[in-house]
C-alpha positions in Angstrom: 126.9 268.8 169.7 127.2 271.8 172.1 128.1 274.4 169.5 131.2 276.3 168.4 131.1 278.8 171.4 131.3 275.9 173.9 134.0 274.2 171.8 136.1 277.4 171.8 135.8 277.8 175.6 137.0 274.2 176.2 139.7 274.7 173.6 140.9 277.9 175.4 141.0 276.1 178.7 143.0 273.2 177.3 145.5 275.5 175.6 146.0 277.5 178.8 146.4 274.3 180.9 149.0 272.8 178.5 151.0 275.9 177.9 154.0 276.1 180.1 154.6 272.4 179.9 157.0 270.7 177.4 154.5 270.0 174.7 153.5 270.5 171.1 149.9 271.6 170.8 148.3 271.1 167.4 145.4 273.6 167.5 142.4 273.8 165.3 141.9 276.7 163.0 140.0 278.8 165.5 142.3 278.5 168.5 144.2 281.7 167.7 141.0 283.7 167.3 140.6 283.6 171.0 142.9 286.3 172.5 143.4 284.3 175.7 144.6 281.2 173.7 146.8 283.3 171.5 148.4 285.0 174.5 148.9 281.7 176.4 150.5 280.1 173.3 152.8 283.1 172.7 153.8 283.3 176.3 154.7 279.6 176.4 157.0 279.5 173.4 157.0 279.3 169.6 153.7 279.5 167.7 154.2 277.8 164.3 151.8 278.7 161.5 151.7 276.0 158.8 150.4 278.1 155.9 148.6 276.1 153.2 146.7 277.4 150.2 142.9 277.4 150.4 142.3 274.6 147.8 144.6 272.2 149.6 143.0 273.1 152.9 139.5 272.6 151.4 140.5 269.2 150.0 141.6 268.1 153.5 138.4 269.1 155.3 135.7 268.7 152.6 133.2 266.1 153.6 134.8 265.5 157.1 131.8 264.9 159.4 134.1 265.5 162.4 134.3 269.2 161.3 130.8 270.6 161.7 131.6 274.0 160.4 133.2 272.6 157.2 130.3 270.1 156.8 127.6 272.7 157.0 129.3 275.5 155.0 129.6 276.2 151.3 133.0 276.4 149.7 132.5 280.2 149.3 131.7 280.5 153.0 134.8 278.5 153.9 137.0 280.7 151.6 135.7 283.8 153.4 136.5 282.3 156.8 140.0 281.2 155.5 140.8 284.7 154.2 139.5 286.4 157.4 141.7 284.2 159.6 144.9 284.3 157.5 146.1 287.7 158.8 145.3 286.6 162.4 147.4 283.5 162.0 150.3 285.5 160.6 150.1 288.1 163.4 150.2 285.4 166.2 152.8 283.2 164.7 156.5 283.1 165.8 157.4 280.9 162.9 155.7 280.9 159.5 156.1 277.8 157.3 154.9 277.6 153.8 153.4 274.1 154.0 154.2 272.9 150.5 156.7 270.2 151.1 156.5 266.6 152.3 155.7 265.9 156.0 159.4 265.1 156.5 160.5 268.4 154.9 158.0 270.4 156.9 159.0 268.8 160.2 162.7 269.5 159.4 161.8 273.2 158.7 159.9 273.4 162.0 162.8 271.8 164.0 165.3 274.1 162.3 163.3 277.2 162.9 162.6 276.4 166.6 166.3 275.7 167.2 167.1 279.3 165.9 164.9 280.9 168.6 
């Protein structure tokens, strides 16, 4: 309703306020684009990037009216956004997980990776 810029400001405030507490923050795709959010997350602990291929990601978000950018963008526009963000996600992640297993397998990989830190 208030636009992406407003949403990103609120998101950054929430990330900053939660970091430093014992918590798991499941951020949206744009959170790490904000340098302040990325720094807050990195300073607070592990940043896990659940890396999924574009087609799987597209299937998950396509037609979701709760995702205004996805709902108003073409598949090609979303692919451009996906590709532009991928390197940023890699750069800011402490742990990189190829998200191709079952939810149980992925959660086990995350727990195992965090324990190694």
